[in-house]
C-alpha positions as CSV (number, residue, x, y, z in Angstrom):
1,M,-19.0,4.5,3.9
2,G,-15.9,2.1,2.6
3,A,-12.9,2.8,0.6
4,Q,-13.4,4.7,-2.8
5,Y,-10.2,3.2,-4.1
6,Y,-8.7,1.0,-1.7
7,G,-7.9,0.3,2.2
8,A,-5.1,-0.6,4.6
9,D,-5.2,-2.9,6.9
10,S,-3.0,-3.7,9.7
11,E,-2.6,-6.9,11.3
12,N,-4.1,-5.1,15.0
13,G,-7.1,-4.5,13.1
14,D,-6.8,-0.8,12.1
15,R,-7.8,0.4,9.1
16,V,-7.7,3.2,7.3
17,D,-9.9,3.9,3.7
18,D,-8.0,5.7,1.0
19,P,-4.8,6.3,3.2
20,S,-2.7,9.6,2.1
21,E,0.9,9.1,2.6
22,D,1.0,10.3,6.5
23,A,-1.8,8.0,7.1
24,L,0.1,5.0,5.6
25,F,3.8,6.7,7.8
26,M,1.5,6.5,10.8
27,M,0.2,2.7,10.3
28,I,4.0,1.7,9.2
29,S,5.3,3.3,12.5
30,D,2.4,1.7,14.7
31,L,4.1,-1.6,13.3
32,N,6.2,-3.8,16.2
33,D,7.8,-7.4,16.0
34,S,4.9,-9.0,18.4
35,D,1.3,-8.3,17.6
36,N,1.3,-5.8,14.8
37,T,3.4,-7.0,12.0
38,F,2.5,-5.9,8.8
39,V,0.1,-3.7,7.0
40,V,-1.5,-4.8,3.2
41,V,-2.9,-2.3,1.3
42,Q,-5.3,-3.2,-1.9
43,P,-8.5,-2.1,-3.4
44,D,-11.9,-2.6,-1.8
45,E,-12.9,-5.2,-4.1
46,N,-13.8,-8.8,-4.3
47,D,-10.4,-10.8,-5.9
48,P,-8.5,-7.4,-5.9
49,T,-5.7,-7.4,-8.7
50,W,-3.2,-5.9,-7.0
51,F,-1.8,-5.5,-3.4
52,T,1.2,-4.4,-1.5
53,S,2.2,-5.2,1.8
54,V,4.8,-3.8,4.4
55,A,6.1,-6.3,7.1
56,V,8.6,-5.7,10.2
57,L,11.5,-8.0,9.7
58,D,13.6,-9.6,12.3
59,E,16.7,-8.2,11.8
60,G,15.5,-4.6,11.3
61,G,13.5,-2.9,8.8
62,Y,11.0,-3.7,6.6
63,E,10.2,-6.1,3.9
64,I,7.8,-4.4,1.2
65,V,6.1,-6.6,-1.8
66,R,4.4,-5.4,-4.4
67,R,1.9,-7.3,-6.7
68,D,-0.3,-6.2,-10.2
69,T,-1.9,-9.2,-12.0
70,T,-2.9,-7.0,-14.4
71,R,0.7,-5.5,-15.3
72,N,2.3,-8.9,-14.7
73,E,4.4,-7.1,-11.6
74,R,5.8,-8.4,-8.8
75,G,8.9,-7.1,-6.5
76,V,10.1,-7.7,-3.2
77,T,12.2,-5.0,-1.5
78,T,13.6,-4.1,2.1
79,L,14.0,-0.5,3.1
80,T,14.2,0.8,6.7
81,S,12.9,4.4,6.2
82,I,9.7,4.8,6.9
83,N,9.2,7.9,5.0
84,D,10.8,6.5,2.1
85,I,8.4,3.5,2.1
86,A,5.3,5.6,2.7
87,R,6.6,8.3,-0.4
88,D,6.9,4.9,-2.5
89,L,3.8,3.3,-1.9
90,T,2.0,6.4,-2.4
91,I,3.2,6.9,-5.9
92,W,2.7,3.5,-6.5
93,M,-0.9,2.8,-5.7
94,A,-1.4,6.4,-8.1
95,A,-0.7,4.5,-10.9
96,R,-2.7,1.5,-10.0
97,D,-6.1,1.4,-12.5
98,F,-9.2,1.9,-10.5
99,P,-12.7,0.9,-11.6
100,G,-14.8,4.6,-12.1
101,R,-11.7,6.8,-11.4
102,P,-11.5,9.2,-14.6
103,T,-8.9,8.6,-17.1
104,R,-6.2,11.0,-17.5
105,Q,-5.8,12.8,-20.1
106,V,-2.6,13.8,-22.0
107,S,-2.6,16.7,-24.1
108,E,0.1,17.8,-26.7
109,F,0.6,21.3,-27.5
């Protein structure tokens, strides 16, 4: 069975469907500067409207790219903490729209 919402793919061919924060941490930890330099996370659909990627920088640290065409968002940052990257990406991806996912309801008391 494929991913329900999105998948994470690394340059070396590793794939995790609907990765948790811990799974993202592990995939980013496995990156190196020779044959596994990036991870891309995006919805499992044709022509996805958003994606995020993490790439190893030559000078150390990681470049994080986020793009969401439906919200006209694009951002590029650099960080060194894998823990911070995994947490930030998990929060960012949770705010994306997914077909078939129940909408959030807000009630006023």
